[in-house]
PAKOLRO-965297 format. One record per atom (N, C-alpha, C): residue in three letters; x, y, z. Coordinates in pm, whole numbers, padded with zeros to 5 digits, always signed. Each point is the difference from the previous one (the first is absolute). Layout:
ALAXYZ;...
//
This chain:
MET-01668+00584+01821;MET+00027-00151-00069;MET-00200-00004-00019;SER-00031-00092-00086;SER-00134-00024-00051;SER+00052-00150-00067;GLY-00056-00110+00091;GLY-00001-00129-00047;GLY+00141-00030-00008;PRO+00022-00138+00025;PRO+00117-00068-00035;PRO+00100+00033-00127;LEU+00103+00011+00040;LEU+00067-00044-00111;LEU+00016-00095-00059;ALA+00096-00017-00174;ALA-00004-00147-00027;ALA+00158+00036+00018;LEU+00084-00104+00066;LEU+00154-00004-00022;LEU+00053-00119-00106;PRO+00066+00059-00097;PRO+00047-00130-00062;PRO+00060-00081+00044;THR+00003-00115-00035;THR+00070-00097+00066;THR+00158+00024-00021;THR+00057+00050-00100;THR+00146+00007-00015;THR+00045+00102+00133;LEU-00067+00130+00020;LEU+00003+00041+00117;LEU+00015-00035+00150;LEU-00108-00064-00019;LEU-00017-00131+00154;LEU+00160-00059+00004;GLU-00007-00074-00104;GLU+00126-00104+00012;GLU+00106+00093+00011;GLU+00042+00145-00062;GLU+00116+00038+00069;GLU-00019+00048+00135;ILE-00137+00086+00067;ILE+00012-00056+00106;ILE+00012-00086+00106;TYR-00034-00118-00040;TYR+00023-00111+00086;TYR+00172-00032-00068;ARG+00054+00016-00039;ARG+00163-00030-00047;ARG+00056+00111+00099;HIS-00055+00112+00034;HIS+00070+00109+00099;HIS-00064-00066+00117;ALA-00054-00049+00040;ALA-00053-00018+00118;ALA+00107-00138+00050;ARG+00027-00065-00075;ARG+00044-00134+00017;ARG+00173+00050-00001;GLU+00039+00112-00052;GLU+00141+00038-00006;GLU+00025+00037+00130;THR-00132+00041+00059;THR+00056+00124+00147;THR-00022-00077+00088;PHE-00064-00147+00013;PHE-00047-00093+00050;PHE+00127-00022+00116;PRO-00017+00004+00150;PRO-00117+00016+00072;PRO-00018+00117+00053;ARG+00057+00128-00052;ARG-00065+00151+00015;ARG-00107+00023-00112;GLU-00056+00135+00039;GLU-00110+00024-00118;GLU+00026+00077-00101;CYS-00033-00038-00143;CYS+00016+00090-00065;CYS-00084+00112-00020;CYS+00004+00119-00067;CYS-00072+00079-00028;CYS+00026+00079-00145;GLY-00098+00041-00046;GLY-00022+00109-00155;GLY-00110+00030-00007;TYR-00038+00049-00136;TYR-00118+00033-00018;TYR-00011-00036-00157;ILE-00105+00033-00035;ILE-00081-00016-00145;ILE-00040+00104-00067;VAL+00078+00046-00142;VAL-00048+00150-00031;VAL-00096+00012-00148;GLY-00076+00070+00009;GLY-00098-00047-00128;GLY-00090-00111+00030;ALA-00073-00059-00102;ALA-00077-00108+00023;ALA-00042-00060-00149;GLY-00038-00149+00046;GLY+00003-00094-00126;GLY+00132-00037-00109;ASP-00009-00008-00094;ASP+00119-00039-00062;ASP+00097+00085-00042;ALA-00027+00166+00071;ALA+00086+00068+00002;ALA+00069-00006+00120;ALA-00041-00070+00098;ALA+00044+00022+00150;ALA+00173-00051+00030;LYS+00058+00097+00070;LYS+00127-00077+00029;LYS+00058+00027+00143;LEU+00069-00126+00029;LEU+00052-00031+00146;LEU+00094+00122+00007;VAL+00030+00060+00164;VAL+00051+00033+00052;VAL+00068-00050+00077;ARG+00115-00053+00038;ARG+00044-00067+00125;ARG+00070+00099+00108;CYS-00033-00031+00113;CYS+00087+00133+00098;CYS+00076-00117+00111;LEU+00091+00122+00040;LEU+00082-00097+00106;LEU-00074+00011+00098;ASN-00019-00108+00101;ASN-00062+00018+00125;ASN+00106+00030+00114;ARG-00006+00176+00046;ARG+00067+00065+00087;ARG-00035-00058+00168;GLN-00039-00073-00003;GLN-00074-00043+00140;GLN+00158-00030+00095;ASP+00037-00101-00058;ASP+00159-00016+00098;ASP+00064+00129+00005;VAL+00006+00069-00076;VAL+00117+00126+00026;VAL-00080+00098+00083;LEU-00109+00009+00011;LEU-00081+00106+00103;LEU+00011-00075+00131;HIS-00031-00138-00033;HIS-00019-00045+00171;HIS+00168+00009+00065;GLU+00123-00022-00094;GLU+00078+00019+00060;GLU+00058+00158+00022;GLN-00058+00044-00088;GLN+00035+00142+00073;GLN-00113+00074+00130;ASP-00089-00073+00008;ASP-00109+00057+00098;ASP-00072-00138+00044;PRO+00023-00047+00074;PRO-00074-00131+00017;PRO-00144+00017+00102;VAL+00042+00098+00060;VAL-00148+00063+00083;VAL-00125+00022-00090;THR+00082+00117-00083;THR-00143+00053-00105;THR-00038-00113-00067;TYR+00105-00099-00099;TYR+00004-00126-00058;TYR+00033-00119+00058;PRO-00094-00022+00097;PRO+00019-00137+00084;PRO+00012-00148-00104;ARG-00065+00007-00110;ARG-00010-00117-00081;ARG+00143+00039-00089;THR+00036-00136-00078;THR+00062-00011-00084;THR-00023-00025-00121;ALA+00056-00044-00118;ALA-00074-00031-00134;ALA-00041-00131-00004;GLU-00027-00087+00082;GLU-00043-00106+00033;GLU-00147-00001+00018;THR-00030+00109+00039;THR-00170+00024+00023;THR-00031+00108-00001;ALA+00056+00127-00123;ALA-00033+00107+00007;ALA+00054+00056-00153;TYR-00029+00095-00054;TYR+00101+00069-00118;TYR-00052+00157-00004;GLN+00061+00046-00060;GLN+00016+00151-00013;GLN+00078+00003-00141;ILE-00068+00108-00063;ILE+00061+00023-00103;ILE+00045+00166+00012;ALA+00130+00011-00002;ALA+00047+00135+00017;ALA+00067+00077-00094;GLY+00092+00113+00034;GLY+00033+00084-00097;GLY-00014+00052-00189;ARG+00082-00030-00058;ARG-00068+00001-00134;ARG-00088-00063-00075;GLU+00002-00137+00047;GLU-00122-00119-00014;GLU-00171+00109+00026;LEU+00040+00040+00145;LEU-00120+00044+00032;LEU-00067+00121-00056;LEU+00111+00083-00016;LEU-00024+00138-00074;LEU-00071-00064-00142;ALA+00090-00088-00073;ALA-00078-00045-00112;ALA-00109-00058+00001;LEU-00077-00059+00099;LEU-00131-00056+00016;LEU-00075+00118-00006;VAL+00047+00111+00120;VAL-00101+00117+00005;VAL+00003+00063-00134;ARG+00112+00018-00073;ARG-00040+00071-00128;ARG-00073-00054-00102;SER+00009-00115+00015;SER-00067-00103-00125;SER-00162+00041+00019;PHE-00036+00066+00127;PHE-00133+00047-00024;PHE-00025+00121-00071;ASP+00058+00065-00055;ASP-00003+00114-00055;ASP+00026-00020-00162;SER+00017-00150-00012;SER+00063-00001-00144;SER-00104-00085-00091;GLU+00030-00037-00085;GLU-00101-00047-00131;GLU-00009-00155+00073;GLU+00101-00054+00034;GLU-00003-00135+00092;GLU+00003-00004+00120;PRO-00104+00038+00080;PRO-00033-00024+00132;PRO+00050-00140+00064;ALA+00060+00008+00130;ALA+00002-00159+00048;ALA-00148-00049+00005;THR-00032-00096+00007;THR-00120-00030-00005;THR-00038-00146+00181;VAL+00144-00059+00006;VAL-00015-00047+00040;VAL+00152-00042+00120;ILE-00029-00015+00120;ILE+00141-00007+00065;ILE-00010-00156+00061;TYR+00130-00045+00006;TYR+00008-00145+00028;TYR+00084-00010+00092;HIS-00001-00111+00097;HIS+00062-00061+00073;HIS+00011-00134+00045;SER+00087-00062+00028;SER+00000-00134+00079;SER-00045-00037+00141;HIS-00061-00118+00042;HIS+00020-00026+00113;HIS+00076-00167+00025;PRO+00108+00011-00008;PRO+00061-00140+00079;PRO-00078-00094+00089;ARG-00028-00056-00016;ARG-00052-00167+00070;ARG-00146+00054+00074;VAL-00030+00124-00036;VAL-00118+00010+00084;VAL-00156+00018-00047;GLY+00021+00005-00150;GLY-00128+00007-00059;GLY-00036+00122-00109;ALA-00113+00020-00080;ALA+00001+00117-00090;ALA-00087+00093+00092;TYR-00015+00060+00091;TYR-00125+00052+00058;TYR+00065+00147+00028;PHE-00092+00108+00003;PHE+00029+00123+00017;PHE-00013+00027+00151;SER+00137+00016+00072;SER-00005+00032+00130;SER-00023+00093+00073;ASP-00022+00009+00102;ASP-00049+00155+00076;ASP+00135+00091-00049;GLU+00138-00037+00012;GLU+00083+00075-00016;GLU+00014+00059-00156;ASP-00090-00101-00080;ASP+00013+00053-00148;ASP-00109+00102-00027;THR-00111-00001+00116;THR-00080+00093+00013;THR-00002+00122+00035;ARG+00114-00028+00121;ARG+00023+00161+00011;ARG+00077+00061-00077;ALA+00081-00045-00105;ALA+00137+00044-00096;ALA-00119+00024-00083;ALA-00056-00085-00065;ALA-00096+00030-00124;ALA-00085+00149+00034;VAL-00034+00016+00126;VAL-00088+00123+00019;VAL+00091+00098+00045;SER+00117+00008+00077;SER+00055+00098+00026;SER+00067+00055-00117;ALA+00007-00094-00152;ALA+00085+00061-00090;ALA-00105+00066-00126;GLY-00102-00058+00004;GLY-00131+00065-00072;GLY-00023-00043-00121;TYR+00098-00055-00067;TYR+00033-00046-00177;TYR-00125-00047-00040;PRO-00018+00057-00138;PRO-00116-00093-00051;PRO+00018-00099-00106;VAL+00056-00131+00128;VAL+00030-00111-00102;VAL-00086-00115+00083;ALA+00046-00114-00067;ALA-00035-00166+00083;ALA+00116-00009+00021;TYR-00026-00114+00105;TYR+00128-00054+00051;TYR-00009-00143-00004;LEU+00105-00056-00027;LEU+00010-00154-00053;LEU+00116-00059+00079;VAL-00043-00114+00122;VAL+00084-00072+00057;VAL+00002-00114-00049;VAL+00151-00060+00003;VAL+00045-00127-00035;VAL+00019-00117+00115;ASP-00094-00109+00004;ASP+00079-00092+00086;ASP+00080-00069-00057;VAL+00123+00012+00087;VAL+00123-00067-00063;VAL+00049-00091+00142;GLN+00005-00113-00044;GLN+00047-00123+00106;GLN+00110-00035-00046;ASP+00027-00126+00095;ASP+00175-00033-00038;ASP+00006-00089-00114;LYS-00083-00059-00068;LYS-00025-00064-00101;LYS-00108+00061-00086;GLY-00008+00117-00093;GLY-00121+00038-00090;GLY-00074+00125+00040;ILE-00046+00015-00069;ILE-00115+00128+00022;ILE-00100-00073-00022;PRO-00091+00016+00102;PRO-00148-00077-00020;PRO-00119+00104-00057;GLU+00024+00130+00034;GLU-00074+00104-00070;GLU+00018+00139+00048;SER-00064+00103-00066;SER-00002+00109+00033;SER-00154+00048-00018;ARG+00017+00147+00065;ARG-00148+00047+00046;ARG+00029+00147-00032;LEU-00119+00049-00075;LEU-00043+00157-00022;LEU-00094+00041+00095;PHE+00060+00160+00050;PHE-00083+00040+00108;PHE+00013+00134-00036;GLU-00162+00076+00016;GLU-00024+00117-00026;GLU-00108+00123+00126;ARG+00088+00057-00004;ARG-00085+00084+00146;ARG-00174+00006-00043;ASP-00053-00013+00101;ASP-00160-00040+00030;ASP-00022+00169+00015;PRO-00113+00059-00097;PRO-00018+00153-00010;PRO-00114-00013+00147;ASP-00039-00086+00033;ASP-00106-00016+00061;ASP-00001-00012+00150;THR+00145-00019+00040;THR+00031-00036+00106;THR+00095+00147+00076;GLU-00040+00023+00149;GLU+00047+00050+00075;GLU+00054-00028+00152;PRO+00067-00048+00041;PRO+00144+00061-00083;PRO+00048-00113-00116;PRO+00071+00088-00108;PRO+00034-00055-00096;PRO+00031-00166+00009;ARG-00030-00061-00108;ARG+00031-00184+00041;ARG+00002-00037-00146;TYR+00061-00085-00020;TYR+00035-00051-00149;TYR-00067-00135-00033;ARG-00052-00053-00080;ARG-00038-00129-00041;ARG+00059-00048-00132;GLU-00029-00136+00027;GLU+00076-00088-00103;GLU-00118-00012-00145;VAL+00111+00085-00131;VAL-00084+00007-00113;VAL-00007-00121-00115;ALA+00117-00071+00008;ALA+00060-00098-00050;ALA+00091-00087+00058;ARG+00018-00134-00019;ARG+00074-00159+00018;ARG+00116+00007-00166;PHE+00094-00025+00043;PHE+00096-00048-00104;PHE+00070-00138+00048;ASP-00014-00092-00140;ASP+00098-00119+00052;ASP+00103+00022+00040;GLY+00086-00045+00018;GLY+00143-00001+00068;GLY+00083-00082-00114;ALA+00113-00055+00012;ALA+00130-00050-00070;ALA+00070-00101+00098;ASP+00038-00070-00079;ASP+00091-00115+00044;ASP+00174+00058+00001;ILE+00007+00153+00018;ILE+00121+00054-00020;ILE+00066-00010+00153;
//
């Protein structure tokens, strides 16, 4: 990534609606393309299913974690070889704020996708803001830095 992405208001509103619909669980998905041609791809958060199947490996539920899995994960990975690659992966943080957590960092570093990450702060009433993070190429171990903030919505 080079410099913060411009996220169209219509896409942010769609992401905020997704966050509200899944609250108090985390929503997740990604954006393919950029600018006015960007499109949102909503994903199903598979964390609860994984937690139920194997709570030792997946100790957290969808209220505090997200997993894109199966066909949706395959489509995300395949997008990087397409004309419209994923540019942003998004998820919500119900009731805890829009920050890039240690777990978010571990997952992003492990995946190694060439994307920015949008984290949405979703509260009981409304969405105060969202923040965009990108990998800092000058840090080792890898860290993510905030590159943009977006106003929330009363959704």
